[in-house]
Residue frames relative to the residue before (quaternion, step in Angstrom):
aa qw qx qy qz dx dy dz
M 1.0000 0.0000 0.0000 0.0000 0.00 0.00 0.00
I 0.6565 0.5028 -0.3093 0.4696 3.56 0.91 -0.82
L 0.6420 0.5305 -0.3260 0.4473 3.54 1.00 -0.80
K 0.6415 0.5279 -0.3197 0.4556 3.61 0.94 -0.75
I 0.6483 0.5085 -0.3255 0.4640 3.62 0.92 -0.84
T 0.6535 0.5216 -0.3168 0.4478 3.54 0.93 -0.92
Q 0.6526 0.5131 -0.3139 0.4608 3.58 0.96 -0.80
T 0.6344 0.5367 -0.3268 0.4503 3.53 1.03 -0.80
V 0.6456 0.5146 -0.3171 0.4668 3.57 0.97 -0.87
L 0.6535 0.5137 -0.3177 0.4562 3.55 0.94 -0.81
D 0.6376 0.5277 -0.3291 0.4547 3.57 1.00 -0.80
V 0.6437 0.5189 -0.3200 0.4625 3.55 1.00 -0.84
Q 0.6494 0.5198 -0.3154 0.4567 3.58 0.96 -0.84
N 0.6452 0.5229 -0.3190 0.4567 3.57 1.03 -0.81
I 0.6305 0.5281 -0.3287 0.4642 3.55 1.03 -0.76
N 0.6588 0.5121 -0.3081 0.4569 3.62 0.95 -0.90
L 0.6448 0.5142 -0.3238 0.4637 3.58 1.02 -0.79
L 0.6332 0.5320 -0.3279 0.4567 3.56 1.05 -0.77
D 0.6375 0.5205 -0.3234 0.4671 3.58 0.99 -0.83
M 0.6514 0.5209 -0.3226 0.4475 3.59 0.94 -0.85
K 0.6344 0.5224 -0.3334 0.4620 3.60 1.01 -0.75
I 0.6418 0.5167 -0.3236 0.4652 3.58 0.98 -0.82
N 0.6687 0.5051 -0.2983 0.4568 3.59 0.94 -0.94
L 0.6522 0.5110 -0.3128 0.4643 3.58 1.01 -0.83
T 0.6335 0.5326 -0.3286 0.4550 3.57 1.08 -0.67
L 0.7150 0.4526 -0.2458 0.4729 3.58 1.00 -0.78
L 0.4953 0.7092 -0.4112 0.2874 3.60 1.19 -0.46
P 0.6765 0.4768 -0.3295 0.4544 3.69 0.75 -0.85
I 0.6341 0.5318 -0.3308 0.4535 3.58 1.02 -0.77
L 0.6579 0.5091 -0.3069 0.4624 3.57 0.98 -0.86
I 0.6391 0.5260 -0.3266 0.4563 3.58 1.03 -0.79
L 0.6596 0.5002 -0.3039 0.4716 3.59 0.92 -0.92
Y 0.6533 0.5238 -0.3133 0.4480 3.59 0.95 -0.83
S 0.6770 0.4767 -0.2989 0.4744 3.57 0.94 -0.91
T 0.6156 0.5390 -0.3459 0.4592 3.61 1.08 -0.73
F 0.6389 0.5315 -0.3110 0.4610 3.57 1.02 -0.86
L 0.6824 0.5008 -0.2853 0.4496 3.56 1.00 -0.89
F 0.8058 0.3421 -0.1510 0.4592 3.56 0.86 -0.95
S 0.7744 0.3354 -0.1974 0.4989 3.65 1.17 -0.34
Q 0.4429 0.6855 -0.4775 0.3255 3.67 1.15 0.05
C 0.4234 -0.7144 0.4968 0.2522 3.61 -0.90 0.98
P 0.5074 -0.6456 0.4670 0.3279 3.59 -1.02 0.73
E 0.2314 -0.7527 0.5996 0.1430 3.57 -1.23 0.42
P 0.4896 -0.3455 -0.7729 0.2088 1.59 -0.88 2.34
V 0.5251 -0.5750 0.5097 0.3659 3.53 -1.38 0.18
K 0.2796 -0.7697 0.5531 0.1530 3.57 -0.74 1.07
I 0.1159 -0.7945 0.5954 0.0277 3.56 -0.84 1.04
P 0.2203 -0.7973 0.5481 0.1236 3.63 -0.51 1.13
Y 0.2107 -0.7563 0.6061 0.1276 3.56 -1.26 0.55
V 0.6673 -0.5466 0.3391 0.3754 3.54 -1.22 0.56
D 0.6673 0.5000 -0.3115 0.4556 3.60 1.14 -0.53
G 0.6268 -0.5734 0.3262 0.4146 3.58 1.28 0.16
T 0.5897 0.5658 -0.3779 0.4352 3.61 1.23 -0.17
T 0.2442 -0.7576 0.5864 0.1505 3.54 -1.30 0.27
A 0.1838 -0.7396 0.6317 0.1423 3.50 -1.38 0.26
S 0.3016 -0.7536 0.5616 0.1604 3.55 -1.13 0.66
Y 0.1787 -0.7966 0.5728 0.0730 3.54 -0.76 1.11
F 0.0828 -0.7749 0.6265 0.0126 3.55 -0.93 1.04
G 0.6088 0.5664 -0.3972 0.3883 3.57 -0.65 1.06
E 0.7620 -0.3659 0.2789 0.4557 3.51 -1.31 -0.41
T 0.0964 -0.7916 0.6030 0.0211 3.55 -1.12 0.79
N 0.4372 -0.6421 0.5436 0.3179 3.56 -1.36 0.12
D 0.7616 -0.3847 0.2541 0.4554 3.60 -1.28 -0.12
N 0.6869 0.4580 -0.2798 0.4900 3.59 1.21 -0.44
C 0.4949 -0.6852 0.3937 0.3614 3.56 1.34 0.26
N 0.4228 0.6527 -0.5025 0.3777 3.57 1.12 0.68
S 0.5856 -0.5734 0.4309 0.3777 3.57 -1.09 0.65
N 0.1457 0.7824 -0.5793 0.1761 3.54 -0.71 1.11
G 0.7215 0.2957 -0.2490 0.5744 3.56 -0.23 1.30
E 0.7244 -0.3809 0.3067 0.4859 3.56 -1.10 -0.67
G 0.2630 0.7801 -0.5368 0.1848 3.57 -0.88 0.90
K 0.3266 -0.7287 0.5765 0.1730 3.52 -1.40 0.11
L 0.1746 -0.7803 0.5965 0.0692 3.55 -0.90 1.02
V 0.1005 -0.8104 0.5770 0.0104 3.58 -0.54 1.21
Y 0.3339 -0.7466 0.5450 0.1847 3.57 -0.84 1.05
D 0.4010 -0.7786 0.4430 0.1916 3.54 -0.56 1.27
D 0.6771 0.4980 -0.2987 0.4520 3.57 0.99 -0.84
P 0.4029 -0.7391 0.4823 0.2427 3.65 -0.63 1.06
S 0.6336 0.5280 -0.3402 0.4517 3.60 1.20 -0.31
S 0.4814 0.6623 -0.4408 0.3679 3.59 1.28 -0.10
V 0.4955 -0.6642 0.4677 0.3074 3.59 -0.99 0.82
L 0.6900 0.4284 -0.2684 0.5181 3.57 1.15 -0.62
D 0.3281 -0.7243 0.5734 0.1973 3.55 -1.07 0.79
F 0.7594 -0.2635 0.1731 0.5691 3.59 0.78 -0.99
R 0.2148 -0.7218 0.6388 0.1574 3.52 -1.42 0.28
E 0.0396 0.8082 -0.5862 0.0407 3.56 -0.96 0.79
G 0.4385 0.6813 -0.5179 0.2745 3.52 -1.29 0.43
S 0.7275 -0.3867 0.3244 0.4648 3.55 -1.16 -0.72
W 0.1183 -0.8011 0.5866 0.0122 3.56 -1.00 0.95
I 0.0624 -0.7475 0.6582 0.0648 3.52 -1.29 0.56
D 0.8460 -0.1593 0.0615 0.5051 3.55 -0.60 1.25
G 0.8005 -0.3495 0.1545 0.4616 3.58 0.74 1.09
E 0.7218 0.3703 -0.2437 0.5314 3.61 1.25 -0.09
Q 0.4928 -0.6562 0.4800 0.3101 3.55 -1.11 0.70
N 0.1007 0.7563 -0.6373 0.1082 3.53 -0.91 1.06
G 0.7133 0.3443 -0.2930 0.5356 3.55 -0.69 1.10
Q 0.7580 -0.3525 0.2650 0.4807 3.57 -1.23 -0.40
G 0.1801 0.7961 -0.5578 0.1502 3.55 -0.93 0.91
K 0.2704 -0.7536 0.5836 0.1356 3.50 -1.37 -0.03
W 0.1382 -0.7292 0.6625 0.1009 3.54 -1.26 0.69
V 0.0728 -0.7971 0.5993 0.0118 3.57 -0.79 1.03
Y 0.2326 -0.7856 0.5644 0.1007 3.57 -0.72 1.13
R 0.5979 -0.5794 0.4157 0.3660 3.56 -1.19 0.53
S 0.5963 0.5654 -0.3551 0.4457 3.59 1.21 -0.42
G 0.5775 -0.5761 0.3805 0.4357 3.57 1.25 -0.39
D 0.4978 0.6476 -0.4334 0.3808 3.59 1.25 -0.18
I 0.0900 -0.7984 0.5952 0.0148 3.58 -1.03 0.85
F 0.0903 -0.7451 0.6595 0.0403 3.54 -0.99 0.99
S 0.1061 0.8029 -0.5788 0.0956 3.58 -0.77 0.98
G 0.4396 0.6870 -0.5066 0.2794 3.54 -1.19 0.56
L 0.7479 -0.3675 0.3055 0.4607 3.54 -1.16 -0.73
F 0.1415 -0.7901 0.5948 0.0431 3.56 -0.81 1.12
E 0.0340 -0.7604 0.6479 0.0278 3.51 -1.21 0.71
N 0.8413 -0.0544 -0.0112 0.5376 3.58 -0.72 1.13
D 0.7190 -0.4851 0.2270 0.4430 3.54 0.90 1.07
K 0.6618 0.4543 -0.3157 0.5059 3.62 1.22 0.34
L 0.4357 -0.6761 0.5302 0.2682 3.56 -1.01 0.85
V 0.1299 -0.8192 0.5565 0.0491 3.59 -0.78 1.02
K 0.8018 -0.0267 0.0179 0.5968 3.58 1.15 -0.50
G 0.4223 0.7114 -0.4825 0.2877 3.57 -0.84 0.92
E 0.6092 -0.5594 0.4509 0.3355 3.52 -1.11 -0.80
Y 0.1336 -0.7490 0.6432 0.0860 3.52 -1.22 0.68
I 0.0398 -0.7940 0.6065 -0.0145 3.58 -0.92 0.98
S 0.0724 0.7700 -0.6305 0.0651 3.55 -0.99 0.91
D 0.0545 0.7921 -0.6031 0.0765 3.56 -0.88 0.95
K 0.4196 0.6776 -0.4968 0.3435 3.55 0.00 1.32
N 0.8182 0.2157 -0.1901 0.4979 3.55 -1.30 0.46
E 0.6290 -0.5775 0.3110 0.4174 3.58 1.07 0.90
T 0.6126 0.4914 -0.3642 0.5006 3.56 1.22 0.61
S 0.1394 -0.7882 0.5975 0.0475 3.55 -0.76 1.11
I 0.0293 -0.8017 0.5961 -0.0344 3.58 -0.80 1.09
K 0.0438 0.7770 -0.6265 0.0427 3.54 -1.03 0.87
Y 0.0164 -0.7911 0.6109 -0.0257 3.55 -0.91 0.99
N 0.0546 -0.7680 0.6377 0.0208 3.55 -1.05 0.88
G 0.5125 0.6512 -0.4525 0.3295 3.56 -0.81 0.92
S 0.7417 -0.3788 0.3159 0.4546 3.53 -1.23 -0.64
F 0.1583 -0.7860 0.5949 0.0568 3.54 -1.21 0.70
N 0.1488 -0.6879 0.6877 0.1781 3.45 -1.49 0.17
G 0.7749 -0.1392 0.0501 0.6145 3.54 0.28 1.29
I 0.7793 -0.2629 0.2179 0.5254 3.57 -0.63 -1.12
Y 0.5960 0.5629 -0.3628 0.4431 3.60 1.25 0.21
F 0.4769 -0.6282 0.5284 0.3143 3.57 -1.12 0.75
Q 0.1388 0.7945 -0.5714 0.1520 3.56 -0.64 1.11
G 0.7735 0.2556 -0.2225 0.5357 3.57 -0.50 1.21
P 0.7762 -0.3238 0.2328 0.4883 3.60 -1.25 -0.30
G 0.2226 0.7880 -0.5508 0.1617 3.56 -0.93 0.87
L 0.2830 -0.7206 0.6079 0.1766 3.51 -1.41 0.22
Y 0.0949 -0.8111 0.5769 -0.0175 3.56 -0.66 1.22
K 0.0041 0.7927 -0.6094 0.0153 3.58 -0.95 0.89
E 0.0330 -0.7836 0.6196 -0.0315 3.55 -0.87 1.06
E 0.0043 0.8172 -0.5746 0.0443 3.57 -0.83 0.98
T 0.0250 -0.7520 0.6587 -0.0001 3.54 -1.09 0.91
D 0.6770 -0.4603 0.3516 0.4540 3.57 -1.24 -0.19
K 0.6959 0.4731 -0.2660 0.4704 3.61 1.27 -0.20
Y 0.8307 0.0164 0.0398 0.5551 3.61 1.01 -0.67
I 0.2327 -0.6975 0.6495 0.1939 3.51 -1.47 0.17
L 0.0860 -0.8044 0.5878 -0.0012 3.56 -0.75 1.11
I 0.0177 -0.7961 0.6042 -0.0290 3.58 -0.75 1.08
R 0.0261 -0.7810 0.6238 -0.0103 3.55 -0.90 1.02
E 0.0288 0.8007 -0.5954 0.0592 3.56 -0.87 0.99
G 0.5049 0.6200 -0.4773 0.3646 3.53 -0.86 1.03
D 0.6956 -0.4239 0.3533 0.4600 3.56 -1.11 -0.75
F 0.1905 -0.7968 0.5698 0.0642 3.55 -0.83 1.09
I 0.0791 -0.7460 0.6577 0.0679 3.53 -1.30 0.57
S 0.8405 -0.1177 0.0321 0.5279 3.57 -0.64 1.20
D 0.7624 -0.3999 0.1614 0.4824 3.57 0.79 1.17
N 0.6898 0.4760 -0.2793 0.4687 3.62 1.18 -0.36
L 0.4725 -0.6571 0.5076 0.2956 3.57 -1.08 0.79
A 0.2061 -0.7977 0.5589 0.0943 3.57 -0.68 1.13
D 0.7938 -0.0234 0.0567 0.6051 3.58 0.88 -0.97
G 0.5381 0.6079 -0.4489 0.3733 3.57 -0.70 1.08
L 0.5658 -0.5964 0.4601 0.3354 3.53 -1.29 -0.37
E 0.1421 -0.7560 0.6343 0.0772 3.53 -1.19 0.71
T 0.0681 -0.7883 0.6114 0.0131 3.57 -0.90 0.98
R 0.0646 -0.7926 0.6063 -0.0041 3.54 -0.73 1.12
T 0.0797 -0.7920 0.6053 0.0073 3.55 -0.78 1.10
N 0.2568 -0.7702 0.5682 0.1342 3.55 -0.64 1.16
K 0.3908 -0.7537 0.4822 0.2163 3.56 -0.74 1.04
N 0.6642 0.5363 -0.3192 0.4116 3.59 1.03 -0.67
D 0.8186 0.1825 -0.0976 0.5358 3.62 1.01 -0.68
G 0.4971 -0.6981 0.4124 0.3090 3.60 1.23 0.05
V 0.4241 0.7065 -0.4695 0.3171 3.58 1.24 0.17
I 0.1351 -0.7764 0.6139 0.0456 3.56 -0.96 0.99
I 0.0630 -0.7972 0.6003 -0.0105 3.57 -0.72 1.12
I 0.1104 -0.7910 0.6010 0.0304 3.57 -0.75 1.10
S 0.0531 -0.7980 0.6001 -0.0156 3.55 -0.81 1.09
E 0.2755 -0.7433 0.5877 0.1621 3.53 -1.16 0.68
Y 0.2141 -0.7712 0.5894 0.1094 3.56 -0.96 0.95
I 0.0292 0.7601 -0.6479 0.0412 3.55 -0.97 0.99
N 0.8314 -0.0785 -0.0131 0.5499 3.57 -0.57 1.22
G 0.7365 -0.4533 0.2237 0.4494 3.54 0.98 0.89
I 0.6413 0.4915 -0.3235 0.4925 3.61 1.27 -0.05
S 0.2520 -0.8016 0.5296 0.1156 3.57 -0.75 1.08
K 0.0492 -0.7651 0.6418 0.0148 3.50 -1.27 0.64
T 0.4087 -0.7080 0.5205 0.2465 3.57 -0.81 1.01
I 0.1172 -0.8228 0.5548 0.0368 3.56 -0.70 1.10
K 0.8134 0.0112 -0.0090 0.5815 3.59 1.19 -0.31
R 0.0191 -0.7524 0.6584 0.0092 3.51 -1.22 0.74
N 0.3955 -0.7285 0.4965 0.2576 3.58 -0.97 0.72
D 0.6321 0.5134 -0.3520 0.4614 3.61 1.24 0.05
V 0.7036 0.2969 -0.2672 0.5878 3.59 1.27 0.33
N 0.4901 -0.6697 0.4736 0.2951 3.57 -1.14 0.57
S 0.0473 0.7731 -0.6314 0.0372 3.52 -1.15 0.73
Y 0.6147 -0.5914 0.3887 0.3481 3.55 -1.21 0.51
N 0.1674 0.7268 -0.6554 0.1190 3.50 -1.04 0.96
K 0.4155 -0.7509 0.4576 0.2324 3.55 -0.39 1.26
L 0.6261 0.5624 -0.3348 0.4237 3.57 1.10 -0.66
D 0.6253 0.5418 -0.3385 0.4482 3.60 1.24 -0.36
I 0.6788 0.4622 -0.2762 0.4993 3.59 1.28 -0.24
M 0.0864 -0.7931 0.6024 0.0258 3.55 -0.72 1.08
G 0.4503 0.6387 -0.5143 0.3533 3.54 -0.71 1.16
D 0.5024 -0.6964 0.4378 0.2663 3.56 -1.10 0.69
N 0.6815 0.5180 -0.2949 0.4245 3.60 1.05 -0.70
E 0.5705 -0.5981 0.4501 0.3380 3.54 -1.22 0.65
F 0.7859 -0.0353 0.0285 0.6167 3.57 1.14 -0.66
I 0.2418 -0.7357 0.6068 0.1792 3.55 -1.32 0.26
E 0.2506 -0.7447 0.6013 0.1449 3.54 -1.21 0.64
L 0.1383 -0.8221 0.5516 0.0281 3.54 -0.60 1.19
D 0.3974 -0.6843 0.5589 0.2479 3.55 -1.16 0.66
L 0.2327 -0.7594 0.5944 0.1257 3.55 -0.84 1.03
I 0.3385 -0.7203 0.5722 0.1977 3.55 -1.08 0.79
K 0.1901 -0.7970 0.5667 0.0870 3.57 -0.50 1.20
K 0.0382 -0.7942 0.6063 -0.0147 3.54 -0.87 1.03
G 0.7686 0.3043 -0.2585 0.4998 3.54 -1.14 0.74
S 0.2810 -0.7380 0.5835 0.1898 3.54 -1.32 -0.17
I 0.6346 -0.5413 0.3957 0.3842 3.53 -1.32 0.33
F 0.6128 0.5954 -0.3463 0.3874 3.56 1.19 -0.47
D 0.7589 0.2877 -0.2010 0.5486 3.57 1.12 -0.43
N 0.4671 -0.7129 0.4157 0.3174 3.60 1.34 0.38
R 0.5716 0.5936 -0.3809 0.4194 3.58 1.00 0.75
V 0.2832 0.7654 -0.5304 0.2295 3.57 1.06 0.65
S 0.1351 0.7676 -0.6178 0.1044 3.56 -0.93 0.95
Y 0.2700 -0.7520 0.5835 0.1455 3.54 -1.21 0.58
H 0.1409 -0.8095 0.5693 0.0275 3.54 -0.78 1.08
I 0.1120 -0.7871 0.6054 0.0384 3.51 -1.24 0.60
D 0.3756 -0.7366 0.5237 0.2050 3.56 -1.03 0.85
L 0.0113 -0.7720 0.6353 -0.0166 3.57 -1.08 0.87
E 0.1938 -0.7338 0.6290 0.1682 3.51 -1.35 0.22
I 0.1337 -0.7647 0.6257 0.0771 3.55 -1.01 0.88
D 0.8161 -0.1833 0.0562 0.5452 3.53 -0.33 1.33
G 0.7665 -0.3744 0.1769 0.4909 3.56 0.97 0.95
I 0.6109 0.5283 -0.3570 0.4693 3.61 1.23 -0.21
K 0.2762 -0.7970 0.5198 0.1355 3.57 -0.53 1.20
G 0.0732 0.7869 -0.6102 0.0558 3.51 -1.19 0.68
E 0.3418 -0.7196 0.5691 0.2036 3.53 -1.33 0.26
W 0.1347 -0.8020 0.5811 0.0321 3.55 -0.86 1.07
I 0.3812 -0.6825 0.5734 0.2451 3.53 -1.21 0.64
L 0.3813 -0.7085 0.5446 0.2367 3.59 -0.78 1.01
D 0.0531 0.8020 -0.5854 0.1065 3.57 -0.55 1.21
T 0.1509 -0.8320 0.5301 0.0639 3.58 0.07 1.29
G 0.6183 0.5472 -0.3511 0.4416 3.58 1.24 -0.16
A 0.6720 0.4566 -0.2910 0.5052 3.58 1.29 -0.04
M 0.4263 -0.7037 0.5093 0.2522 3.57 -1.11 0.66
S 0.6998 0.5214 -0.2760 0.4029 3.56 1.05 -0.72
F 0.2869 -0.6601 0.6559 0.2273 3.48 -1.46 0.24
T 0.0663 -0.8633 0.4986 -0.0405 3.55 -0.16 1.37
I 0.1956 -0.7519 0.6212 0.1023 3.53 -1.10 0.85
G 0.4333 -0.7226 0.4819 0.2405 3.57 -0.72 1.10
K 0.6796 -0.5325 0.3391 0.3736 3.54 -1.24 0.60
T 0.6883 0.4862 -0.2936 0.4513 3.60 0.83 -0.97
L 0.6481 0.5134 -0.3171 0.4645 3.58 0.96 -0.86
F 0.6652 0.5004 -0.3160 0.4553 3.57 0.91 -0.81
N 0.6048 0.5450 -0.3563 0.4585 3.59 1.10 -0.66
R 0.6385 0.5132 -0.3241 0.4731 3.59 1.04 -0.75
M 0.6311 0.5338 -0.3244 0.4599 3.56 1.06 -0.76
E 0.6622 0.5026 -0.3097 0.4616 3.59 0.94 -0.85
K 0.6485 0.5137 -0.3213 0.4608 3.59 0.99 -0.80
A 0.6932 0.4443 -0.2664 0.5011 3.58 1.14 -0.65
A 0.4328 -0.7335 0.4256 0.3057 3.59 1.34 0.17
V 0.1902 0.7755 -0.5697 0.1945 3.57 0.95 0.89
E 0.3729 -0.7456 0.5094 0.2134 3.59 -0.78 1.00
F 0.1052 0.7692 -0.6249 0.0819 3.55 -1.09 0.78
I 0.3893 -0.6767 0.5687 0.2590 3.54 -1.33 0.34
D 0.2445 -0.7676 0.5779 0.1308 3.56 -0.68 1.11
L 0.2980 -0.7830 0.5236 0.1551 3.59 -0.59 1.15
N 0.3421 -0.7648 0.4825 0.2555 3.59 1.33 -0.05
K 0.5112 0.6222 -0.4209 0.4176 3.52 1.07 0.80
K 0.2920 -0.7710 0.5449 0.1529 3.55 -0.59 1.17
V 0.1503 -0.7804 0.6042 0.0579 3.54 -1.11 0.79
V 0.0541 -0.7676 0.6384 0.0149 3.55 -0.93 0.96
S 0.0040 0.8157 -0.5767 0.0443 3.57 -0.60 1.13
Q 0.2966 -0.7384 0.5852 0.1560 3.51 -1.24 0.66
G 0.0683 0.8078 -0.5801 0.0787 3.58 -0.67 1.09
I 0.7613 -0.3426 0.2666 0.4816 3.54 -1.34 -0.26
G 0.7075 0.4618 -0.2543 0.4707 3.56 1.07 -0.76
G 0.6586 -0.4902 0.3088 0.4802 3.58 1.29 0.03
V 0.7419 -0.3795 0.3007 0.4638 3.55 -1.27 -0.42
S 0.0730 -0.7925 0.6052 0.0178 3.55 -0.96 0.93
N 0.2393 -0.7723 0.5768 0.1168 3.55 -0.95 0.95
G 0.0994 0.8032 -0.5815 0.0827 3.54 -1.06 0.72
K 0.2773 -0.7219 0.5970 0.2134 3.52 -1.35 -0.20
K 0.4204 -0.7181 0.5014 0.2371 3.56 -1.19 0.54
V 0.0362 -0.7766 0.6289 -0.0066 3.53 -1.10 0.88
I 0.3067 -0.7027 0.6025 0.2218 3.54 -1.36 0.24
L 0.1256 -0.8201 0.5582 0.0073 3.56 -0.79 1.12
N 0.1851 -0.7438 0.6294 0.1278 3.53 -1.29 0.51
N 0.8059 0.3229 -0.2111 0.4490 3.53 -1.38 0.12
I 0.3026 0.7209 -0.5535 0.2870 3.57 0.81 1.07
K 0.2005 -0.7954 0.5652 0.0877 3.60 -0.66 1.12
I 0.0943 0.7532 -0.6449 0.0886 3.54 -0.87 1.06
G 0.7954 -0.0492 -0.0357 0.6031 3.57 -0.36 1.25
D 0.7714 -0.2920 0.2494 0.5075 3.57 -0.80 -1.06
Y 0.5839 0.5760 -0.3705 0.4359 3.57 1.27 0.16
F 0.1567 -0.7222 0.6593 0.1382 3.51 -1.35 0.48
L 0.1777 -0.8096 0.5564 0.0577 3.57 -0.83 1.06
N 0.1435 -0.7595 0.6285 0.0870 3.52 -1.22 0.69
N 0.8176 0.2532 -0.2012 0.4763 3.54 -1.35 0.36
V 0.3209 0.7389 -0.5167 0.2899 3.55 0.83 1.03
V 0.2957 -0.7518 0.5681 0.1568 3.57 -0.79 1.08
A 0.0076 0.7993 -0.5992 0.0460 3.56 -0.85 1.01
T 0.3194 -0.7086 0.5926 0.2112 3.52 -1.26 0.51
V 0.2502 -0.7600 0.5848 0.1334 3.56 -0.75 1.06
S 0.3060 -0.7571 0.5492 0.1777 3.57 -0.69 1.09
L 0.2445 -0.7832 0.5603 0.1134 3.56 -0.89 0.99
D 0.7198 0.4601 -0.2333 0.4645 3.59 1.29 -0.21
N 0.8213 0.1241 -0.0470 0.5548 3.62 1.00 -0.69
N 0.5296 -0.6693 0.4505 0.2620 3.52 -1.37 0.26
Y 0.4491 0.6870 -0.4657 0.3307 3.60 1.21 0.21
S 0.1415 -0.7510 0.6394 0.0848 3.54 -1.04 0.88
L 0.0844 -0.8290 0.5527 -0.0158 3.55 -0.56 1.22
L 0.1891 -0.7515 0.6227 0.1083 3.56 -1.05 0.87
G 0.0221 -0.8413 0.5382 -0.0453 3.55 -0.17 1.32
T 0.7808 -0.3276 0.2520 0.4685 3.52 -1.35 -0.22
G 0.5850 0.6101 -0.3619 0.3931 3.56 1.11 -0.64
F 0.6517 0.4783 -0.3081 0.5016 3.57 1.16 -0.56
L 0.6645 0.5221 -0.3062 0.4384 3.59 0.93 -0.89
L 0.5803 0.6009 -0.3696 0.4069 3.60 1.20 -0.47
K 0.5411 0.6109 -0.4051 0.4122 3.60 1.24 -0.17
F 0.7083 0.4416 -0.2490 0.4913 3.59 1.26 -0.32
K 0.6225 -0.5490 0.4100 0.3782 3.53 -1.26 0.46
N 0.7810 -0.1058 0.0865 0.6094 3.56 1.08 -0.75
A 0.1120 -0.7699 0.6250 0.0637 3.54 -1.25 0.53
I 0.0581 -0.7913 0.6087 -0.0009 3.57 -0.90 0.97
W 0.1738 -0.7834 0.5922 0.0734 3.55 -0.77 1.09
K 0.1288 -0.7680 0.6253 0.0508 3.55 -0.64 1.16
M 0.2248 -0.8422 0.4747 0.1214 3.52 0.20 1.31
Q 0.6822 0.4994 -0.3035 0.4395 3.61 0.87 -0.90
Q 0.7256 0.3964 -0.2391 0.5092 3.59 1.14 -0.62
N 0.3726 -0.7413 0.4711 0.2996 3.59 1.32 -0.03
K 0.4893 0.6441 -0.4297 0.4013 3.53 0.96 0.95
L 0.1163 -0.7537 0.6417 0.0813 3.54 -1.28 0.59
L 0.1428 -0.7945 0.5877 0.0547 3.58 -0.68 1.13
L 0.0751 -0.7924 0.6053 0.0010 3.54 -0.86 1.04
Y 0.2140 -0.8069 0.5453 0.0763 3.58 -0.77 1.10
K 0.4780 -0.6937 0.4774 0.2497 3.51 -1.00 0.95
């Protein structure tokens, strides 16, 4: 009898030990299940802001339900300027490649560090104005080296250099007008701009002068006399093989082609660039109307010139060679008593 009781007690103990092994085996599973039930982040994660608005985050999170990994943050309030942000996140802040999209259509994209864009691209296309910027950023501001391009139906504006708070501080700006083809290049130094070149006025560029000599000496044709107040000096030129005679006029800025001469040039199919820019000038003979063109292959002495801006007269036949033409050279010396003109390459 005693032996039977002892065996029964042992059997009961064995059963209890077996139950404990089963419970210990299930314990990790129960812990994981309860953690899943009580710590899983909602989808989406709602993020409140001090102004009372909220945003909804869709994507990967960390244990604190902060955006962590790849995801997208959508701003719930339709009055918010931002539509959504997406990309790589670390503990609630964008880090790595990402994008900000505004309800206006503006887009900032590129490399983010600590929730700020540091390098990438900005695109805006609205109100018939297209803007694109590539370079360095400080958040949403152009900051550092970059290239900016703005285009409308009237002009194309390109800025390249170093930017500070969206403004070009040091670099070059090129503006091309679509209606008249005028190109204006300005240089920025410490935020102050200075026009350094325009294609509608002549300026010195050694590459525009073809010839072996350091300078040329031209014979001026003197007409009239001091006694009848009609002294003038004339000079012969050729434009793409078409010969003409110009009056040296140092008191004028323009290089003018008379109406008849220009008609001969057109009949000979001389090529030129029409800047589509009308010119109205006031002189001794009254008001004169004209237009601006750019010419190549102008022969003067032993030199050939390219990219020469000229004004075509639509009213008279006078062809004038003014200071605007002489500016194509490094230097010009007029020897009036010897009837000579020296032009330096």
